[in-house]
DRENTOR-479137 format. One record per residue: z, x, y of N, C-alpha, C in turn; residue in one letter. Coordinates in steps of 0.001 Angstrom, whole numbers, padded with zeros to 6 digits, always signed. Atoms other than C-alpha are relative to their C-alpha. Layout:
residues N
ZXYZXYZXYA/...
END
This chain:
residues 282
-000292-000705+001258+003450+019220+049362-000302-000741-001506M/+000138+000924+001271+003067+015986+047065-001799+000352-000912K/+001246-000191+000153-000377+016729+046991-000369+001626-001248I/-000510-001426+000739+000501+020718+045650+000341-000228-001144T/-000942+000115+001706+002738+019432+042868-000822-000691-001096L/+001389+000726+000408+000117+017004+042052-000856+000992-001227S/+001336-001573+001058-002398+020224+041113+000513+000373-000582I/-000662-000616+001339+000121+021748+039506+000404-000832-001369I/-000484+000784+000617+001033+019295+037548-001087+000235-001258I/+001848-000090+000472-002717+018680+036282+000075+001217-000808I/-000248-001807+000178-002616+022576+035938+000278+000447-001706L/-000295-000239+001474-000036+022313+033246-000493-000808-000698I/+000771+001221+000925-001394+019018+031423-000880+001034-000834V/+001194-000298+000695-004447+020572+031039+000021+001476-000672S/-000071-001178+000813-003684+024190+030206+000821-000532-001735T/-001030+000687+001108-001152+022383+027469-001045-000591-000897G/+000610+000973+001224-003822+019753+025934-001220+001552-000562L/+000883-001649+000224-006347+023277+025687+000372+000842-000968A/-000398-000546+000660-003642+024983+024066-000050-000752-001579F/-000004+000284+000564-003092+022504+021784-001138-000325-000912L/+001327-000060+001104-006802+021849+020560-000647+001020-000622S/+000047-001618+001153-007046+025846+020370+001048+000172-001335F/-000660-000933+000955-004125+026355+018001-000625-001212-001210T/+000876+000658+000923-005499+022853+016248-001361+000684-000924N/+001146+000294+000643-008800+024296+016020+000358+001490-000793K/-000215-000983+000574-007718+027910+014837+000938-000837-001740I/-000514+000156+001391-005302+026275+012069-000611-000775-001096S/+001163+000824+001109-008351+024170+010708-000889+001063-000783N/+000325-001137+000388-009999+027059+010641+000317+000981-001144E/-000614-000484+001327-007817+028850+008152+000333-000504-000658E/+000176+001008+000866-007325+026108+006103-001275+000181-000523E/+001921+000352+000643-011382+025607+005880+000201+001746-000929A/+000199-001287+000069-011027+029987+005383+000722+000122-001412S/-000606-000309+000814-008468+029809+002666-000485-000758-001421S/+000338+001225+001690-010201+027476-000229-000715+001371-000329Y/+000733-000923+001159-011464+029381-002911-001046-000370-000854K/+000305+000711+000892-013956+028287-004782+000109-000309-001787L/-001079-000328+001283-012471+027305-008623-001366-000703-000519V/+001256+001099+000486-015742+024651-009987-001166+000089+000830W/+001448+000476-000434-019408+024523-009391-000726-000143-000984A/+001434+000462+000990-022691+023050-011102-000538+000597+000716D/+000344-000457-001324-025185+025047-008781-001793-000592-000882E/+000522+000646+000917-027592+022992-011841-001441+001302-000363F/+001595-001289+000199-029920+026677-012183-000062+000156-001349D/-000030-000353+001687-030494+025491-016200-001075-001204+000125Y/+001124+001243+000285-033067+022802-017396+000686-000965-000991Q/-000153+000496+000847-032258+020171-019657+001423-001289-000173G/-001341+001374-000265-028848+017488-020230+000964+001227+001278L/-001299-000135-000510-026356+018112-018296+001244+001141-000481P/-000664-000266+000719-024289+020840-018960+001777-000419-000783E/-000910+000859+000965-021661+019781-021886+001722+000654+000503S/-000749-000587-000274-019324+022421-021159+001098-000590+001834S/-000330+000520-000967-018938+020631-017169+000244-001179+000047K/+000460+001237-000576-019660+017138-017615+000228-000888-000973W/-000131+000961+001560-019006+013929-020354-000809-001123+000826D/+000643+001895-000179-020712+010152-020073+000990-000731-000201Y/-000820+000908+000047-018878+007491-019175-000902-001642-000288D/+000418+001559+000827-019710+004329-021338+001150-000907-000015T/-001058+000803+000411-016582+002559-021676+000036-000932+000743E/-000516+000822-000914-016674-000171-019173-001542-000974-000500G/+000799+000676+000003-020159-001047-020462-000092-001504-000113N/+000600+001566-000039-019537-004348-022187+000769-000884+001510F/-000225+001231-001721-017953-005623-018805-000879-000017+001178A/+000312-000218-001050-020062-004849-016812+000793+000501+001495G/-000728-000741-001002-017825-002264-014880+001170-000934+000760W/-000794+001151-000976-016012-005186-013507-000465-000896+001024G/+000870+000836-001079-018501-005887-011174-000679-000837-000160N/+001131+000887+000643-021132-008122-013201-000994+000996+000672N/+001081-000682-000563-023579-004736-012585-000690-000042-001611E/+001155+000238+000721-026824-004968-014485-000661+001716-000469A/+000217-000491+000567-027053-001658-015924+000878+000327-001489Q/-001029-001073+001208-026314+000308-019185+000100+001062+000269H/+000206-001596+000289-025076+003829-019150+000149+000549-000934Y/+000111-000687+001843-026260+005892-022085+000466+001188+000199T/-000817-001827-000093-024984+009279-022969-001430+000936-000952E/+001530-001214+000271-027247+012335-023554-001390-000678-000337K/+001136+001102+000095-030384+010488-022775-000454+000492+000916D/+000684-000756-001167-032423+012754-020860-001430-000961+001008I/+000940+001101-001644-034559+009770-018905+000914-000378+000539D/-000910+000763-001605-031529+008644-017107+001332+001782+000587N/-000514-001076-000604-029817+012646-016546-000494+000822-000815A/+000635-001406+000932-031410+015391-016916+000308+000809+001226W/-000441-000763-001068-031531+019094-014552-001442+000548-000490V/+001377-000593-000170-034756+020410-013617+000031+000464+001663K/+000371+000321-001743-036258+022300-010782+001650+000446+000958D/-001637-000466-000924-032301+023402-009810+000833-001297+000408G/-000364+001033+000014-031527+019779-009434+000659-000769-001194K/-000381+001296+001083-029373+017167-011642-001104-001361+000997L/+000115+001578+000256-031059+013363-011592+000376-000561-000593H/-000433+001008+000317-029639+010846-012548-000247-001311+000460I/+000721+001109+000044-031835+007725-012738-000366-001543-001308T/+000238+001207+000612-031857+004018-013140-001360-000404-000146A/+001776+000807+000606-034965+002425-015187+000932-000565-000689I/+000003+001219+000574-035768-000708-015842-000481-000206-001091E/+000545+000875+001408-035695-001904-019825+001681-000899-000131E/-000792+000475+001017-034131-003925-021970+001127+000801-000894N/-000669-001034+000768-030849-002156-023472+000947-000537+000190I/-001774-000250+000125-027798-003192-025019-000111-001242+000972E/-000159+001634-001234-028325-007117-022887-000234+000290+001351G/+000476-000704-001434-028947-004962-020052-001313+000196+000662K/+001810-000623-000240-032420-004988-017703+000198+001316+000475E/+000722-001406-000464-031774-001611-016768+001158+001137-000709F/-000836-001004+000401-030246+002026-018086+000193+000511+001387S/-000389-001133-000961-028757+004716-016178+001419+000495-000601S/-000655-001538+000420-026240+007594-016459+001737-000263+000968A/-000897-000090-000499-022646+007667-015198+001113+001663-000257R/-000637-001075+000501-021416+011324-015140+001596+000539+000398L/-000861-000302-000354-017900+012624-015159+000342+001486-000588M/-000673-001345+000345-016307+016265-014697+001071-000132-001015S/-001480-000403+000322-014108+017430-017400+001279+000776+000693K/-001719-000056-000825-012008+019053-015215+000046-000795+001318A/-000586+000353-001441-009924+017750-012500+001226+000533+000803D/-001003-000864-001226-007909+018821-009334+000765-000715+000557W/-000781+000493-000721-005116+018089-007253-000092+000683+001312K/+000659-001245-001299-005866+018988-003674-001520+000869+000612Y/+001546-001013+000383-009152+020479-002289-001146-000419+001382G/+001125+000351-000367-012371+020730-001073-000914-000582-000561R/+001198-000021+000524-015405+018905-002948-001216-000259+001066I/+001247+000567-000502-018742+018781-001620-001362+000258-001315E/+000717+000319+000541-021264+017442-003184-002087-000251+000713V/+001536-000268-000695-025254+018200-002057-000958-000949-000685N/+000586+000833+000659-027393+015033-002814-001197-000755+001013A/+000809+000618-000731-030388+013290-001912+000102-001779-000869K/-000363+002388+000816-029922+008541-002604-001263-000644-000099L/+001525+001591+000538-032092+006014-004300+000362-000653+001472P/+000078+000463-001273-033441+003774-001635+000023-001533-000033K/+000655+001476-000066-034376+000556-003424+001247-001021-000324A/-000829+000489+000296-032542-002546-002943+000563-000858-001109R/-000493-000066+001421-030135-003231-005507+000652+001148-000960G/-000696-001383+000371-029402+000200-006133+001266+000415+000299T/-001386-000417-000939-025280+001517-005654+000064+000820-000633W/-000339-000869+000154-025086+004767-005630+001597+000267+000684S/-001376-000192-000304-021375+006790-005723-000069+000879-000349A/-000874-001321+000457-019388+009815-005651+001125+000202+000217I/-001157+000618-000373-016224+009165-006435+001061+000369-000997W/-000843-000883+001036-013113+010221-007972+001486-000520-000892A/-001380+000848+000785-010507+008868-010459+001068+000874-000429M/-001243-001194+001007-006830+010146-011969-000703+000539-000905P/-000056-001364+001702-007139+012914-015039+000503-000833-000626G/-000392+000433+000871-006938+011441-017650-000389-001589-000373G/+000201+001915-000386-007603+007166-016776-001198+000017-000060W/+001127+000529+000614-010299+005760-018567+000192-001848+000789T/-000256+001936+000300-011541+001911-018108+000930-000995-000325F/-001243+000649+000743-009507+000503-020964+001466-000049+000497K/-001227+000134-000347-006573+001750-018984+000469-000944+000632D/-000235+001140-000412-006894-000842-016859+001147+000254+001376G/-000448-001021-001494-004429-000652-013800-000269+000171+000952N/+001002-000168-000934-006843-000499-011208+000268-001426+000821W/+000308-001080-000450-006701-000130-008439+001476+001050+000277P/-000775+000219+000297-003192+000294-008893+000015+002003+000282D/+000452-001805+000390-004003+004169-010158-000260+000400+001198V/+000667-000770-001295-005898+004978-006774-001333+000263-000715G/+001017-000375-000145-009252+005281-006270-000480+000644+000898E/+000796-000999-000896-011240+008013-004145-001680-000246+000288I/+000953+000268-000125-014507+006775-002587-001122+001208+000867D/+001079-001431-001016-016596+010200-001269-000936-000925+000508I/+000631+000565-000389-019630+008516-000880-000708-001182-001124M/+000898+000897+000730-021134+005188-001887-001178-000776+000878E/+001306+000166-000874-024500+003890-000880-000790-001332-000802H/+001078+001180+000538-026617+000424-001504-000684+000148+000781V/+001223+000073-001104-029996-000306-000526-000145-000648+000862G/+000277+001267-001287-029872-003153+000805+000166+000298+001606H/+000274-000433-001535-028422-001472+003304+000030+001636+000334D/+000351-001034-000249-030038+001550+003530+000320+001110+001300L/-000615-000441-000678-028214+004248+005375+001211+000265+000650G/-000974+001117-000347-025160+002971+005793+000982+000874-000739T/-001027-000687+001575-022474+005846+003661+001150-000752+000674I/-001397+000020-000299-019015+004776+003153+001107+000415-000613H/-001524-001131+000463-015905+006461+002133+001246-000732-000165S/-001263+001205-000188-012791+004569+001135+000707+000778-001286S/-001496-000448+000679-009105+004834-000591+000515-001324-000554A/-000537+001197+000233-007996+002224-002552+001184+000292-000823H/-002034-000306+000578-004366+001930-003913+000718-001557-000031S/-000127+001081+001100-002334-001170-004973+000588-000976+001365K/+000183+000748-001536-001764-002407-001259-001120-000203+000643D/+000757-000774-001199-004721-000619+000361-001761-000534-001271Y/+001161+000189+000841-007719-002597-001661-001038-000713+000454Q/+001089+000417-000634-011042-004388-001252+000085-001246-000113W/+000427+001864+000203-010355-007859-002872+001392-000494+000751Q/-000217+000621-001068-007367-007908-000713-000738+000737+001863K/+001004-000146-001192-009866-006314+002358+000866+000906+001282N/-000789-001361-000422-007141-003647+002992+000089+001526-000026T/+000229-001145+000207-008578-000814+001840-000317+001116+000994Q/+000047-000535-001796-008584+002065+004306-001676+000737-000446K/+002110+000080+000445-012825+002999+004301-000180+000133+001844T/+001218-000197-001400-015026+003834+007481-001148+000521-000830A/+001150+000031-000228-018712+004218+007622-000472+000815+000774T/+000868-000701-000731-021376+006426+008678-001280-000050-000041I/+001503+000380+000633-025128+005704+009100-000402+001403-000184F/+000512-001204+000741-027246+008491+007946-001467-000344+000268V/+000902+001262+000173-030891+007014+008510-001305+001139-001406P/+001272-000447+000656-032914+010072+006360+001077+000165-001421D/-001275+000167+001139-029916+009794+003228-001337+000010-001342V/+000904-000004+001151-033453+009175+000418-000791+000946-000247S/+000854-001600+000087-035316+011981+001973+000254+000854+000433T/-000257-001454-000196-033517+014612+002811+001741+000033-000352Q/-001012-000237+000363-030584+016504+001412+001671+000286+001184F/-000669-000470-000656-027153+016137+002579+001585+000549-000611H/-000315-000564+000944-024122+017647+001698+001043-001531+000572S/-001526+001026+000273-020813+014636+000822+000858+000549-000049Y/-001133-001237+000077-017695+016830+001681+001321-001117-000343I/-001413+000749-000285-014207+015450+000954+000697+001045+000130F/-000948-000896-000109-010825+017196+001981+001481-000896-000407E/-001637+000565+000269-007306+016610+000660+000842+000380-000110W/-001513-000504-000238-003921+017521+000970+000659-001116-000158S/-001489+001319+000532-000442+015830+000063+000263-000742+001284P/+000005+000679-001759-000679+014774+004375-001270-000746+000369D/+001268+000645-000375-004319+013663+004809-000883+000084-000797V/+000980-000184+000577-007280+013004+003170-001659+000044+001094M/+000664-000154-001447-010921+013636+005427-001164-000151-001347K/+001273+000472+000826-014584+012225+004242-001243+000746+001263T/+001058-000092-000302-017640+014158+005814-001480+000050-000227Y/+001235+000111+001180-021158+013990+005603-000540+001041+001173V/+000504-000978-000594-022536+017516+006464+001431+000528+000688D/-001303-000548-000448-020206+018936+009251+000282-001564+001042D/-000704+001350-000720-019048+014629+010663+000516-000034-000879S/-001273+001214+000711-015873+013796+010177-000297-001627+000420L/-000034+002016-000098-015798+009649+009742+000633-000504-000541Y/-000490+001022+000492-013293+008561+007581+001518+001207+000273F/-000825-000555+000049-009825+009912+007904+001512-000824-000514E/-001128+001042+000428-006800+008477+006077+001502+001045+000034Y/-000688-001104+000098-003393+010106+006615+001600-000690-000790R/-000920+000940+000750-000190+009519+004235+000959-000187+000940N/-000987+000134-000494+002309+007536+005432+001598+000324-000219E/-000937-000234+000856+005017+008338+003188+001095-001189+000001G/-000301+001234+000288+005202+004588+002230+000318+000093-001866L/-000151+000002+001459+005332+005372-001413-001447+000361-000680G/+001224-000026+000362+002675+005308-004235-000432-001595-000261T/+000608+001617-000374+001643+001194-003542-001265+000058+001028T/+001094-000519-000346-000132+003128-001224-000679+001638-000003K/+000623-001038+000739-000730+006630-001587-000062+000614-001083W/-000189-000231+001461-001079+007263-005134-001011+001508+000042P/+000808-000947+000289-003062+010292-004896+000567+001520-000294Y/-000720-000984+000261-000484+013009-005819-000130+000161-001028D/+000375-000301+001201-002175+013830-008720-001095+000512-000241K/+001216-000956-000390-004852+015834-009876-001211-001881-000205P/+001473+000388+000444-008701+013758-010098-000897+000420-000580F/+001605-000724+000201-011920+014200-011604-001276-000980+000654Y/+001174+000657-000694-015283+013431-010305-001391-000618-000941L/+001156+001002+000329-017965+010773-011137-001167-000149+001042I/+001433+000697-001152-021727+010623-010171-000596-001200-000806L/+000700+000874+000683-023453+007430-010819-001101-000784+000844N/+000375+000585-000680-026101+005441-009854-000195-001204-000709V/-000031+001637+000650-025431+001718-010675-000897-001111+000928A/+000901+000506-000825-027898-001188-010199+001080-001863+000035V/-000382+001515+000135-026505-005044-009133+001477+000415+000297G/-001494+000060+000109-022991-006034-009056+000542-000679+001334G/+000339+001063-000937-021185-007605-006863-000281+000035+001741A/+000471-000902-000975-021997-005309-004009-001783+000219-000056W/+001352-000606+000229-025170-004133-005144-001496-000885+000213G/+001311+000630-000046-027141-006818-005515+000581-001688+000784S/-000103+001452-001024-026094-009387-002448-001623-000315+000945I/+001511+000626-000436-029602-009398-001471-000961+000402-001179Q/+000886-000060+000834-031001-009328-004905-000404+001758-000234G/+000544-000755-000035-032471-006552-006695-001768-000007-000217I/+001423-000433-000370-036190-004789-005917-000958+000188-001633D/+001004-000454+001796-037597-004770-010092-001090+001004+000598N/+001864-000130+000033-041109-003413-008723+000823+001876+000874K/+000450-001333-000395-039526-000390-007193+000642+000888-000675A/-000605-000644+001345-037293+001252-010314-001167+000400-000413F/-001101-000878+000308-037213+004111-011587+000259+000735+001428P/-000382-000799-001183-034673+005168-008785+000992+001124-000311Q/-000397-001627+000167-033161+008630-008661+001273+000333+000893T/-000799-000584-000659-030357+010105-007473-000013+001705-000041M/+000187-001574+000307-030862+013961-006979+001408+000707+000517E/-001611-000595-000577-027844+016343-006827-000524+001737+000207V/-000027-000807+000441-028284+019601-005952+000920+001316-000032D/-001135-001018-000026-024893+021189-006024+001089-000881-000365Y/-000693+000714+000242-021717+020254-007006+000950+001123+000188V/-001040-001043+000218-018984+022634-005795+001838-000334+000411R/-001235+000285-000319-014899+022791-005437+000690+000897+000379V/-000760-000920-000744-012678+024629-003288+001554-000393-000610Y/-001483+000385-000036-008759+025064-003592+000539+000807+000946Q/-000961-001010-000769-006117+027094-001452+001048+000249-001246G/-000608-000558+000864-004336+029202-003355+001134-000790-000538E/-001037+001133+000393-001248+026651-003408-000377-000946-001072Q/+000565+001132+000780-003231+024271-005404-000465+000170-001256Y/+000985-000613+001805-004967+026339-008188+001258-000296-000553K/-000739+000381+001292-003954+025080-011364+000675+001871-000787K/+000150-001319+001036-002369+027956-013633-000658+000803-000769P/+000263+000228+000918-003949+029644-015518+000291+000172-001217K/-000665-000508+001414-003078+029697-019638+000200+001176-000705N/
END
């Protein structure tokens, strides 16, 4: 009798777990299917990045971007940011410019979004000293505004050349930040980041943010409901693409000057939102 009862209990628990797994899968699939493309750059043109979609961020050059970075970001310089053969190229070059040893580009989207799915398909630089990033800051915020990291920062992808293949995703806020070593963060190892294109994907709702490389979920941070000092992410954010050189993290093992120029190639950028999060049309 005890054996029979145990079997029945096991079957009930197993069936319940299977049902929860199935319903969660259905829920996730329904959420994914509800996303609609709201913004994209397929880079199906030639020349400078499309001016209606991208701007150049140079505001922090004077301060080394707060990280003692070795590059000077340029504006509308086709040597540092250009589109060719269906790809965006962001290239760091060794050259003396404005007191810096390198030039590069830092592009920021002119649009911003509150919640949704951002997908950037890219191939990353590999040289020691490079610090490539796909990330987001609050709409309207600029370097001179300060108040970082209280305003919030979302790192979809960060990669430093001295740790080739290790991809980082993080969320920074007043209470959770790298200076306190309390940031919400995770890593995944992708051995061919510099030779193959991969999709760096960020999904974000009022309750949770998730980061993937291709189909692999590796970072998940749930809103604890403890206020904006921990979750300042309930507002629009704009996208940033850049290749930095050196800095507090990028130059931990020095800079391999002979390996430059170094390029991050981007095949496409796509942004999706559910109907409930789309901005109303004017």
